[in-house]
N, C-alpha and C positions, 0 to 999 in steps of 0.2 A: 872555094868549093872543090876545085880539082884536087887539092892536097887532101881535103877531107875524104874524098872518094878513094884516093890512093891509100890513105891510112886505114880506112874501113876495109878495103879489099885485102890489105896486108894482114890486118888482124884476123880476118876471116880465114885466109889461107894458113896463117900461123896456127890457128886453133885446129883446123882440119888436119894439117900435116902433123901437128903435135899429137893429136889424139891417135892418128894412124900409127905413128912411130912408137908411141907409148903402148899401143895395142900389140905391136909386133914384139916389143921387148918384155911385155908383162908375162909372167908365168901364168899359164891357164889355171883357173880355179876349177875344182872338181865338183863342188856342190853349191847350190844357192840355198842358204838356210831359210831365208824369208819365203821362198817358193817351195821349199821342201822337195827338191828334185835334183838329180844329177845334171850337170851342165855338159853340153856337147864339147867333145875334144877334137883336136886336129885329126881329120880323117886320113887313113892310109891311101897313098897314091898307087893306083894300078890302072893298066890300060883299059881293062873292062869297066872299072868304075868311072873313068873319064868318058868313055864312049856311050855308056848307057845313061849318063846324066846323074848318077848317084853321087859322084864326087862333088860336083857343083852344088847339089842340094845339101849334102852333108857339110860342105865348107861354108855355105851361107849360114846354116844353123850354128856352126862353130863361131863365126864372126859375130853373130847376134848375141850368143850367150857369153862370149868373152870380151865384149865391148868395154872399153875403159869407162869408168864411172857409170856403169850400167844401172846400178841400184839408185844412184842419184838422179839419172835421167828418168827412171821409172817414177820416182817420187815427184819430180817436176811435172811430168805428164799428168799424174794424178791431181796435183795441186791446180794446174791450169784447167783441167776438165771440171773440177768441182768448184774451185774458187773464182775462176774467171768466166768459164762457159756455163756455170751454175747447173751442171749435171749433178744429180743426186747420187749417182753410182759410178763406180769404176770397176771395169771387168766383172760386171754382174754382182757387185758387192756394194751395199749401202753403208755409208759412214754416218752414224747418228749418235751424237753425244759421246764421242770417243769410244764407240762400240761398233763392231762390224756385223752386218747382217747379210746373209746370202739372199739374193733376189729370187723369190719364189713366184714365178708368174706363168700362168697357163696350166690348166688341168688336162692331163693326158687320159681321157676317159677310157680309152681302149686298154691302156696298161692297168688302170684301176680295176676294171671289170675282169681282166685276165687274172690279176692277183687274187681277187675274191674267188674265182672259179678254182684256181690251183690250191688255195688254202682249203676250200671245201672238199676238194678231191683227196687231200691228205687226211683230213678229219674222217672222211668216210671209210678210209682203209684201216685206221687205227681205232681200236676199242679203248678209248681213253677214259680214265676215271672222271676227270674234269678237263674241259678245254676252254682256254681264255684267249681273247684277242685284245691287243692294245696297239694304238697308233701314236707314234712319237712326233710331236710337231717340230718343224723347223722354227728356230727362234724368231725369224722374221714375221711369224704369225702375230707377235705382240706389237708390231708397228701399225700405225694408223693407215688403213688402205685408202683413205681420202687424200692422203699426202704422198703416198708412195705407190708405185705401180706393182701391186701384189695381188695374188689370188688368195681366196679364203680356203685355207687347208681343211677346215671342218667338213667341207663337201666330200673330201676323200675319206675321212674317218666315218662320216655318216653313211656313205655308200657301203663300206666294208661292214659296219655294224649291222646294217639291214640285210646284207646278202651273204653273211658267213654264219654258219651254225655253231656259234661259240658265245660264251659269256663275255660281253664287252666291258673293258675297264677303261675309263676315261682318263687319259693323260694330257689331253689337248690344253687343259687349263694351266699346265705348267708354263706355256708360252703366253702369259698375260703380263701386262705392264706392271712393273714392280718386281718381276722374277728374273731380271737380267742376270743376277748372280748364279742362277741355275745353269747357265750356259757360259762356255768360254767366250772371252771378248774376241779372240782372234780365230776361233774355230767354230764349226757347226755343232760339235758334240756337247753333251751336257757335262758340267763339272761333277766332281765327287759329291758335292752337296746336291746337285740336281739328280744324280743317280740314287742317292739316299732318299730323296723326296719321292721319286718314282717307285722305288722299292717299297716304301711305306704304303703307298696307294695300292700297289699290286698285291702285296702279301696280305693286306687287310681284306681285299676282295677274295682272296683264297681261303680266308678263315683263320689266319694266324695273327698273333700279336706282334707288331713290329719291334725289333730290337733297336734300342736307341743309344746304348753306351758305346762310344767309340773315342779313340784318341786319333788325332790327325797328324801325319808326318809330312812335312814339306819335301817333296821329291825334287822339284825344280821351280825356280821363279823366273825362268827365261823361255817358257814355252811359246812358240809361235805356230798357230794352226794354219789350215789351208786358206782361210780368208785373208790372212795377213799379207801373203805374197800377192794375192789378187788385187787388194786395195792399194798396196804400195804407199801407205801412209806411215811415215817414220815416227810420228808423234804418238801413235797408239801404243799403250803400255803392253808389255808382254804378260802372258798369263802365268799363274802358278798351278802346278799339279800337286794334289795331296793324295797320300795313301791313307786309308782308314785301317785301324787296328783294333782288335779285341781278341778274346780267347778263341772264338770260332774262326775268324778270318785268318789268324796267324797259324792255325793248325791245318788249313786246307792245302790240298795238293792238286796239281793240274796235269792232265795227260793231253798232249796235243798230237793229233793224227795228221800226217802228210798224205798217207794212203791208209787203207784198212790194215795193211801188214806193217806199215812203217809209222811208229809212234815213239814219243819220248815223254818221260815223266819228269816233273819238276816239283820241288818241295815248297813252292810259294806261288801265290796268285799274282805277285808283282815281279816283273822281269826288269830288274834295275838297270841292266845293261842297255835296255831300249831307250832309257831317258836320254842317252847321248846319240840316238839314231836320228834319221831324218824325220821320223814321226814318233815323238815321245809318248803319244797316246797308246802306242803299242806296248807300253809297260804294263798295261792292264791285260792280264792273262795271255800275253804274248802277241796280241794283235790278231789279224785276219788268219783264218785257217778253215778247212772244211769241217772238222769235227774237234771239239774241245770238251773235255770232261773235267768238272770240278768235283772233288770228293771232300766231304765234310767228315773229318776224323774225330770230331768232338761229340757228334750226335748219334745216339743209339736209335736208329730208325731204318726201315727199309723203303721209305718213301723216296721217289725220284721225280725230278722235274725235267721235262723235255722242252727245249726252247728252240724254235725256228726264228732266226734273227739276222740283224745286220750288226755293224760295229758298235752301235750304242749299247748293246748288251755286254760289251767287254768290261765296262766299269760297273754295270748293274748286277750281273749274274752272281758275283761272290756274295752280295748282300742277300739275294734270294736263297743261296746255298746254305745260309744259316739255319734253314728250316727243313732241309732235305739231306738225305745221305749222299745223293749225287744230283748234279745238274749237268745235263748233256746238251751242248749247244751245236746246232747244225746250221751251216751257212750254205744254202742251196746254190750259190754261185760257183761253188767249188766241189760239190759232190752231188751226184744224181740221187734223187729220192728213192729210186728203185734199189740202189745199193744199201741205203739206210734200212729199208723195210726188210731186206734179205739178211742183214747182219746184226741188227739191233732189235731187242724185244721191247717194243714200246707199249704193249698192251697193259691196261690197268694203271698207267702212270698219269700224272698231271701234265698237261700240255699247254704251252704258251706260244702264241704267234705274236711277235712284236717287231714292228718295222717303222722306220722313219718315213715321213711323207715324201721327202725328196727322193729317196731310193725307190719307193713305190711308183713315183711319178716319172722317173727318168730311166730306170734300169729294168729292161724286159727280162733279164737273166736272173733276177733276184729270187725267183721261186721255181727255177727249172729243175 
């Protein structure tokens, strides 16, 4: 027994010191592809940083991010919690039938009421030709709420439908069992197929005939979304991102504003260089930004569509633009609505408010 204890202690110390030495010798990694974020680097040493505690805090983050076999230990932790402790989630993500679902639990009624008020305030200022409202479900809405701790997202959609002066277009049914392919496995966004399905519903409600002829181009088959890093389940297959093409989509141009005076024009709705970035979903119209304008150079019309949105519209908007001369997207997290009213003529145009339930429920800045 004595020898067994000595051997056990020796192995334990060997593992601890081995990992420590390996960590010191290992070249620090810059990014975590699975978590889609930059990893902490060795902090600079300064007297001020040492005495105010910042160095110790930064060095702790560095050690955590650069730990040897970090991804393997994260996967082991996930396996233990789900396979041994029988937890149905890991880091607020459910793993169900080799698919990842963000845990949507708890309705923030104050945020929902505030969103309805702010949308109505914008509508009251703009003399729109037609105003539409649509709520995008989180894909966890399709899970059985008797088996998983989840809130019914239709309560959010129903409240906004009843309290916003706009024509409501129902997209909640996209998140029903059997529609798993409309959302990425590893991410919360909808796939190109999901965006097309949403477009068909929206454009039909606006009185147009949906366009259905597309060819699809595989942009990448190794996309890992935000839920992949949280779940830390290596067996989950990576996603594919597809670009849709036809004469309308291929002729569109994009103008992205950083400020009202600083903008840049692009000759494609697809930003191919973003496929290799931390978030390949940014390949759709360039990702997040305060103001983005999509121009349809194939259509002879003066009709414009104004969209107040979150990131789900990045893959959706080009399909809508097949029926308008311009689609102008505003993200009110990055630009104040007063600046929009002062610098853009929105009168007489079609207007769409379209937001995901998660954003409405968690981000109080979404409509500032």
